[in-house]
N, C-alpha and C positions, 0 to 999 in steps of 0.2 A: 864246578862248572860256572865259567864265566859268562855273563850277560854280553849281548853283543852291542857294542857301542852305538849311540845314537849317531845318526850323520849329522854333520854340521847343517844349519840352514841354508839354502842356497841364497846367494848374495842377490840374484836378480829376481824381479818380480814376474809373474806369468799372466799373460792375457789370453783370452779367448776370442777370437774374431769371428763374426757372424754376419751374413748378409741379410738385411732387414726383409726381403722377399721371401724367405723361407724361414723366418722366425718360429714360426708354428711347429716345424717339422719335428719328427721324432729325432733325427740326427742332430738337429740343432739344441734341442733341449736336452738330450741324454749327454752327447759329446761337448758340450759347451756349458750351459746352465748347471747341469748336475755334475758334471766333472770338475767344474769350478768349486761347487760346493765341498766336493771331497778334497781338491787339493789346498782348500784353504785351512784344512785341518793341519797342515804340515808346513805350507808355505806363507810367509807374511803377508805378501802383496799378490793377491789374484783378482782378476776383474774380467768381465765380460763386455765386450763391446761392439757397436756396429762398424762395419767398414768404413762407412762415412766418419766416424768419431776419432780415427787415427790422427793426429796433429803433430804439428812441427816440433813439440815439447818432448815428443816420445824420447824415453832414454832408459838404457839400462834395463830391458824386459824382454822375456822369451815371448812371441806371440805364435799361438797355434791357430792357424787358417782352417775353420772349420769346413766341413763338407759342403756347406751353403756357399762359401765364397770360392768353391771350385767347380761349381754348376757352369755350364757351357754359357748361360747368358750374363753371368758374372766374372768369370775367369779371365777375360780380355782386359777388363778393368783393372782387376787385381795384378796381373803381370805387369801390366804399364806402370803401376804406382810401385812395384816391389823393390826396384833399385833403390829409390830413395828411402824405402822404410828400412830395407836392410842396410842401411849405411847408419841407422839409429837403434836397431833392434835385431835379434835373432828370429828368424822367420820359418817357421815350420808348417807343411803342408799335411792336414789330416783328411785323406779322401774317404776313408771307411771303404764303402763298397764300390766307389765309382772308378771308371777305367779312365785314367789319366796318362797321358803321354810322358815318356820319361823324360822328353826335352821340356816339358812344362814343369815337371817336378825337379829338375835340376836347377831351376831359377831360385829354389827356396835354399836355405841353409841346411834342411834335412826334412826328413818325413816321421810322421807318427802313423805306425801301422795298427789295425785292429784285429789281425788276425795272425797267426803262425805262417801259414801261407803266403799271405801278403808281405810280412816282414822278410821272409826269405827270398821272396821273387824280388823285391824292390832293392834288398842287400848286394844281391848279385848284379844288379843293373845301374845303380846309382853311386857317385862318388861321396856323396853327403852320407851323414849317419842316418840309420833308420832305428826309431824306437818303438819298441812294441809295448803298447798299452791296450790290453784286452778291452772289449767292450762290456762294461759293467751291465747290471741288471738295474731296470729303473727302481730308484730308491723308493718310490711310493708302492711297492709291491712288496709286502712283507708277510703276508699270510701264508702259513703253511698248510698243504692239501690235508684235509680232513681224513680220519679213519674210515675207510669204506669197508662195504663187505665183498665186494668184487672189483675188478677192473674197470675202471671208467675212463674212457679216453676222449680227449679235445685237441682241437688245433686252434691256436690264437695266432692270427695274423693276417696279412692280406691274401683273400682266397684265392687271387690270380697266381700266387707263389707256391700253391701245393697243387697236390693230385688228387683226383677222384671225389672231389666235393659231392658230387652227385650220386655216387654209387656206394659210398661207405658208411652210410646213415646207421647202419645195423652196428657198426662199430665205433664211430667217431662222431661226436657233436663238433660242429666248425662254427667258430665265432670270428667274425671280421673286424680286423683292426684298421683303424684309418691312421696311417703312420704320417699324413701331410699335416695332422692337428693331434698333437700330445699333450694339449691342456687339458683334455677330457679323454678318460679312460673308463668308460662304462663298462666294457667287456671284462675288467680286472674282478669284478665282483663274482664273477663265475669261477675264478680260479681255485677256490678251496673245494671244490665240489668235484674236481676231478684228480685222479691219482696217475694218469698216464698221459704224455705228451705226444701227439702225432707230430713228426716233424720232416716228412718227406717234402723236399724241395724242388719245386719246378725250375729250371735253369732258363733264363731268358738271355736274349742276345745283349741287353743293356748291362748287364751283371757283371761287376768286376768280382774282387774277392769278398766273399760274404763272411763276417764274423758269426761265431756260433751262437746269437742271440737267444733262439728259441732252445737250444740245448742248455744253455746257462740259466734260463728261465724255469727249465723243468728241474734242474740241479738244485737250484735255490729253494724249490718247494718240495724237494725229497720225492720228486716222482720219476719213474723209469721214463726213457722217450724212445719211441719208434722212429729210427732214423736210418738213411740208406748209408751202406758201407763206403759208398763211394764219395761222400760228403767228406771232403780233405779234413777240416777241422774235427769232425766227429771221430775219423780214423785215429787223429794225432793223440785225442783226449781219452778215448775209451779203450780197454783191452781188446784185442783181435777177438777174443772170444766171447765178447758182450752177446747176450742171448737173443737180444731183440733189434738186431742189424737186420734190415733188408737187403736182399743181394741185388734188387733193382727196384724201381719205381712201377713197374708194372701193377696192374689192379690184383692180380692172382697172387704176386707175393707180397703185396700190402696186406691182403687178408689173410694169407699164411701166418704173417708175423703178428697180427692182431689176434688171431685165434690161440695162437701160442700164448700170448700176453695173458688172455682170459683162463687160458686152461692151466698156466702156471701160477696164477694170482697165489701170493702167499708162500709159494714153495721155492725150492732151491734157487731157480732161474730167477725168480722175482727178487729175492733177497740179494742175490750177487749182482742184478742189475742196479737195484738200490745203492748197493755199497760201490760200485763203479761210478754212478752219479754223484755219489757224496764225497768221492775222491777229486773231483773238478774243483778247482778252488781258484783258478787264475781269474775269475770275474769278480771275487770278492772285495769289497772296498778296501781291505787293508792291502790286499795284492796289488789293487791300481793304485793306491797311494805309494807303495813301494817302487813301482814303475815309473812314475811321474818324479819321485824325489830322486830316484836313480839317474833319470834323463837330465834334470836340472843340474845334478852334482856334475855329470860328463860335460856338459855345455859350460859349467862354470870352470873346469880345468881347460877347456879348449880356448877360454878366454873370449 
């Protein structure tokens, strides 16, 4: 059996461009600072820079404009400067979950998508390339769930983004996560003490395509997730007979699934759910690196 030959290193450098006003946000920290740390394992020249630091010496580089640069208060300035920057570098947009018009995205050389649904949606509407780089799990979160004698469920995230915070205390402990400040993660100390992640999501009008970050977090900890079947990414990444799918986000249905989790702890459904979660690997660093490396190779070939 022959080993797969390693890819030639990309000829261009890679830069992640951020807007200083959002430098502490989770999407800036994870999709710029940490993604740059990962990319540096395979790519020789990697940097993170503020939008204001792009200068006339810019040459032979792929620039990924972070979600922070695509926020409404910043986007206008970015689009005004983009023609000049594109004459000296390849410019990609990474909107993550922002709703950005096709007209604005067409002004970039391509787009980085953070979810399967977003990649398919944009690929059908944009003339330029769309590169799928799944959202990784915060590299600081490396503790596995402890062995428990029963199912213990928790929700980790912004409380406004989930359902039944005030009515599910019998089943779920809720921990608020401040996504505007990623420098401190006090909630993470609770992660090892829970072996089930409650992931029902409340959809808001400002939402674009949401990467499966909560599903990935649960998978990385070896914990089954309670998640609605209507969640597009979960439906793509989990088998159709995954036992802890909720058929709606109604309270009665959430209670039904959580009771099933409790009653089947350690049994066949539980083991099947854990195996299904373990099979999800697109968020893992090696897969993220492979996606970035492939993107850089494609851009090299395009010239």
